[in-house]
N, C-alpha and C positions, 0 to 999 in steps of 0.2 A: 921221618920226611914223610907225611902223611901220601900215598898213591892216590894222584886226582880222577877217580874213577868218574867223576862228575863234574864237568868246568860249567855247564849252565843248566839252570833248572829253572823251567817254567811252574808259575803259577796261576791257572787262572781262578779269578773271584766272584762271588756274585755279592757277598757283605754277610751272607750267611756264617751262619755259626759255624757249622759245617766249615766252609772254604776258610775262617778265621782259622781251625785246625790246622789244616793243609798249611797254610801260611805259615803256621807256627813248625811243625816239622821241616816245612821248604827250609826256613831258617836254617835249624838242626843241622840239614845235610851241608845247607852251603857254609857254616862255622867249620864244619868236620872236612870237606874235601877244597876248601877255599875255594867255592863256585860263585859265578854272579847269578842273582836271582832276576826272571822279570816276573813282575808283577803284574797280570794282564786283567782287563775287564773289558767283556763284549756285551756291549749295548746289544740286544737281540731287536732287531729293526724286524724282525718277523713279526713279533706282539703287535709294536706300533701298528703295523700293516693290518694288521688282524681287527684290529681295535678301531680303524678307520673304516675297514669295509663294511665294521660292523656299523657305524655311524655313532660308535661310541667316545669319540673324538673326531674331530673335524678335519680333514684333511688338508687343511688349509694352514693348521697347526702344527704340521708335522716338522716342520723346522724346529721351530721354537721347543718342540718336545723334545727332539734328539739333542739340540743344546742344554735344557734342562736337565736331561740325562746323563748327558757328558759331564757336566759344572756338579750333580752328587756324586760322581763315580770317582771326580777330581780330588772332591772333599773326606769321602771314605776312603780313599787309598792313603790321603797325607793323615790318616787319623790314624791307621793301621803303619805307618811308617813311623808314625810320633813316640813309638814305646824302647824301650833301653836293649829289648831281645834283638833290635835290628842293629844296632851298632857294630862297627866291621863287617857287615856285608852289605856289598858292592850291590843296590839295588836299581835297576830299571824300570819304569813305570810306562806299560802300554797300554793302550786303549784304541777297540775296533769294535767297528759296527758290522753287522750279520747275525748271520746265523752261528749260536755258540760253539758248538763242537767243529762247526767246519776251520771258524776263524782260531781254535784252539790248535785244531793240526797242522790248519797251515801257516801258523806262527812259530809254530813246534819245527818245521821243517825249513823255513824260508831263517829264522834264527841259528840252527845247528843246535838246539835243545839236546840235551843227555837224557834228561829226567823230564817229567810230567809228575806234579803232587798237586792232587786236586781233590777237593770232597766230594763225595759219594751219592751227596746228595744237596741241593742247594734248596733256593729261595722256594721251586715250586715241586712239592712233592705228588707223586700219584698223576693221575689224568689219564686221558684217554691216548695222546698220544705218546706217552709213556708206555703203555699196555702195546700199541700198535710198534710204535719205532724204537724201543730202548731208551732207558737215559741217555743224558748228557755224557757222562762218565765211560760208559759201557760203549756210545759212538769212537770216544777219543780216544780207548785202548783198542779199538779194529782198525783205528787208520791214521795214528800219532806217527808212527815210523821212527819210535823212540819207547824205553820201559816207562810206562804210567804208573804210580802210588796212588791209589784210592786211600783215601781216610775218609773212615765214618766217623759222626757225630760222637763227640766223648761223653764218658759216662764218667760220674765222678766215684773213686778207686774205693773198694769196698761198699759199694751200692749196686743192686741190681739194677735192671731197668726199670723196675715199677716202684725205682725210691725204698726197698728196704736193703737193710745192712744183709750183707753176708758174712 
């Protein structure tokens, strides 16, 4: 019998290829340890508020925008869960609004998560706030209160990042 080192694994996803790879790795851990997977998507309300403040999206449309983002998240999560690799794994979908790193860390604490598996970068790469405040993954590592496994974007085996064979 396998020791149940991990019983609850949190996988925050933004539906980028990097978070998809993190989900795949989390499924492997879940199968190995018979652990439950919590699939979390956080609607970044800070970004919505910033668009509204800049006048790029009318403030009166805020509720509609959030509803559309929730719908988009549910559709993408359903698509992620449609694959063969999820069979036999207990998976619970969670949706939150707020600052991604804060919601990820809060969910890890509230749910009693043993491990967070997340992409090392997601849909937005770089940017001024990353330079000054760090990446979401870095902030989660510092605040989650449990081990955090960060997963880079996969490269094809036998190829370098430039695409040349090795």
